[in-house]
C-alpha positions in Angstrom: 39.7 -31.5 -96.4 42.5 -34.2 -97.7 41.3 -36.7 -100.1 41.4 -40.1 -98.6 42.6 -42.8 -101.0 41.2 -46.4 -100.4 43.6 -49.2 -101.2 44.2 -52.7 -100.5 47.2 -51.8 -98.1 45.0 -49.7 -96.0 43.3 -46.3 -96.0 45.7 -44.0 -97.4 45.7 -40.9 -95.7 49.4 -40.6 -95.0 51.4 -37.7 -96.8 53.7 -40.0 -98.7 51.1 -42.4 -100.2 48.8 -39.6 -101.1 51.5 -37.8 -102.9 52.3 -40.8 -104.5 48.9 -41.2 -105.8 48.8 -37.6 -107.0 51.9 -38.2 -109.0 50.5 -41.3 -110.5 47.4 -39.7 -111.6 49.4 -36.8 -113.0 51.5 -39.5 -114.8 48.7 -40.8 -116.5 47.2 -37.5 -117.2 50.7 -36.2 -118.8 52.8 -39.0 -119.5 50.9 -41.3 -122.0 48.7 -41.1 -125.1 49.1 -41.9 -128.7 46.6 -40.5 -131.3 45.4 -43.0 -133.8 47.0 -41.7 -136.8 50.5 -42.1 -134.8 50.0 -46.0 -134.8 50.9 -48.3 -137.8 48.0 -50.1 -139.1 50.1 -53.3 -138.1 49.9 -52.6 -134.6 46.4 -52.8 -134.3 46.2 -56.5 -133.7 48.9 -56.6 -131.5 47.3 -53.5 -129.2 44.2 -55.4 -129.2 45.7 -58.7 -128.3 47.4 -57.1 -125.4 44.2 -55.2 -124.2 42.4 -58.3 -124.3 44.9 -60.4 -122.4 44.7 -57.5 -119.7 41.0 -57.3 -119.8 40.6 -60.9 -119.0 43.0 -60.9 -116.2 41.2 -60.5 -112.6 43.2 -60.0 -109.4 46.6 -58.7 -108.9 48.5 -62.1 -109.6 46.7 -62.5 -112.9 47.8 -59.1 -114.1 51.2 -59.9 -112.9 51.3 -63.0 -114.9 50.2 -61.1 -118.1 52.9 -58.3 -117.4 55.9 -60.9 -116.9 54.8 -62.5 -120.1 54.8 -59.3 -122.1 58.4 -58.4 -120.6 59.5 -61.8 -121.5 58.5 -61.4 -125.0 60.0 -57.9 -125.2 63.3 -59.3 -123.8 63.6 -62.2 -126.4 62.5 -59.7 -129.2 65.5 -57.4 -128.3 67.7 -60.4 -128.2 66.6 -61.7 -131.4 67.0 -58.3 -133.5 70.4 -57.9 -131.7 71.3 -61.5 -133.3 70.2 -60.6 -136.2 73.0 -58.2 -137.2 70.6 -55.5 -138.8 71.7 -52.8 -136.3 74.6 -50.2 -136.3 76.9 -50.6 -133.3 75.4 -47.8 -131.7 71.7 -48.9 -132.2 72.9 -52.2 -131.3 74.0 -50.8 -127.7 70.8 -49.0 -127.4 68.9 -52.2 -128.0 70.8 -54.3 -125.4 70.1 -51.4 -123.0 66.4 -51.8 -123.5 66.6 -55.5 -123.5 68.4 -55.3 -119.9 65.6 -52.7 -118.8 62.9 -55.4 -119.9 64.8 -58.1 -117.9 64.5 -56.0 -114.7 61.0 -55.4 -115.0 60.2 -59.2 -115.4 62.6 -59.8 -112.5 60.8 -57.0 -110.4 57.4 -58.5 -111.4 58.2 -62.1 -110.5 59.4 -61.0 -107.2 56.1 -59.2 -106.7 54.1 -62.1 -108.2 56.2 -64.6 -105.8 55.1 -62.2 -102.6 51.6 -62.8 -103.6 52.3 -66.8 -103.8 51.9 -67.0 -107.4 54.5 -68.7 -109.9 56.0 -66.9 -112.7 55.6 -67.9 -116.3 58.5 -69.4 -118.1 60.4 -67.1 -120.4 59.7 -66.8 -124.0 61.4 -69.0 -126.3 61.6 -68.5 -130.0 60.0 -66.5 -132.6 57.0 -68.4 -133.2 56.4 -67.8 -129.4 56.7 -64.0 -130.0 54.3 -64.4 -133.2 51.6 -65.6 -131.2 51.3 -62.2 -129.5 53.0 -59.9 -132.3 53.2 -61.3 -135.8 56.1 -60.0 -137.7 59.5 -60.7 -136.2 60.5 -63.2 -138.5 59.8 -61.0 -141.3 62.1 -58.4 -140.2 64.6 -57.5 -142.8 65.8 -54.1 -142.4 67.0 -51.6 -139.8 63.7 -49.8 -140.3 61.7 -52.9 -139.6 63.3 -53.7 -136.6 62.8 -50.0 -135.2 59.0 -50.2 -136.6 58.5 -53.4 -134.7 59.9 -52.4 -131.5 57.9 -49.4 -131.4 54.8 -51.6 -131.9 55.9 -53.6 -129.1 56.6 -50.9 -126.7 53.1 -49.0 -127.6 51.4 -52.0 -126.6 53.5 -52.4 -123.3 52.5 -49.0 -122.7 48.7 -49.7 -123.4 49.3 -53.0 -121.2 50.3 -51.0 -118.0 47.7 -48.3 -118.5 45.4 -51.0 -118.5 46.7 -52.6 -115.7 46.7 -49.6 -113.5 43.0 -49.2 -113.8 42.6 -52.7 -112.3 45.4 -53.2 -109.6 44.5 -53.2 -105.9 47.8 -53.0 -103.9 49.1 -49.7 -103.7 52.9 -51.1 -103.8 52.1 -52.6 -107.0 50.4 -49.5 -108.6 54.0 -47.8 -107.8 55.9 -50.5 -109.6 53.7 -50.6 -112.6 53.6 -46.7 -113.0 57.7 -46.9 -113.0 57.6 -49.5 -115.4 55.2 -47.9 -117.5 57.1 -44.6 -117.5 60.2 -46.5 -118.4 58.4 -48.0 -121.4 57.4 -44.4 -122.3 61.0 -43.6 -122.3 61.8 -46.5 -124.7 59.2 -45.4 -127.2 60.8 -41.9 -127.2 64.6 -43.4 -128.0 63.0 -45.9 -130.7 61.2 -42.8 -132.3 64.1 -40.9 -132.4 66.2 -43.6 -133.9 63.6 -44.1 -136.6 63.4 -40.2 -137.4 59.8 -39.9 -136.0 58.4 -37.5 -133.8 59.6 -38.6 -130.4 56.4 -37.1 -128.5 53.7 -36.9 -131.2 51.0 -36.2 -128.7 50.7 -34.8 -125.2 49.0 -37.8 -123.7 50.2 -41.5 -124.3 48.2 -44.8 -123.2 49.1 -46.7 -126.0 45.4 -46.4 -127.1 44.7 -46.7 -130.7 
């Protein structure tokens, strides 16, 4: 008997929705989990901050607002490190590409929130606003510092979207978040390779400490 998946958009008994849900679950099983040893000690407060923010969000609109805030912080982080002139030309190109991805994520999430009747939070402004969530960007002095900070932020993003996946109701939002989470995982691989780290240190990655 075919498993029936109940979601806000209706009882998902069509082949396409059921296939998506199977793929989503497989993504969560295979795509994302960090062992505690792979996370720097400085990441813990950031991960807890993100986890707490998403744990407090109730309803799809609130989760989307938290997600947009995180994407806006990511955009500003990449813009700040690019302007800091600490990166090689090749790494600066990579940072610009990742920034553009985060900007696209924010736009996609904003459209979804608007469709629900919500209003997107304002874009992040200044390092002080980043420090409210992820302290340390103002202390970044070297290429290694940049990479470590970006890895921590992307790890928190994976944790956020993993958390969101357990709480979202509408199927279209689950699909959107699954795609974004996969892209954040790709960012982690790129950044770890640039930092000379194991790009895939564990078989599963949820951003958990």
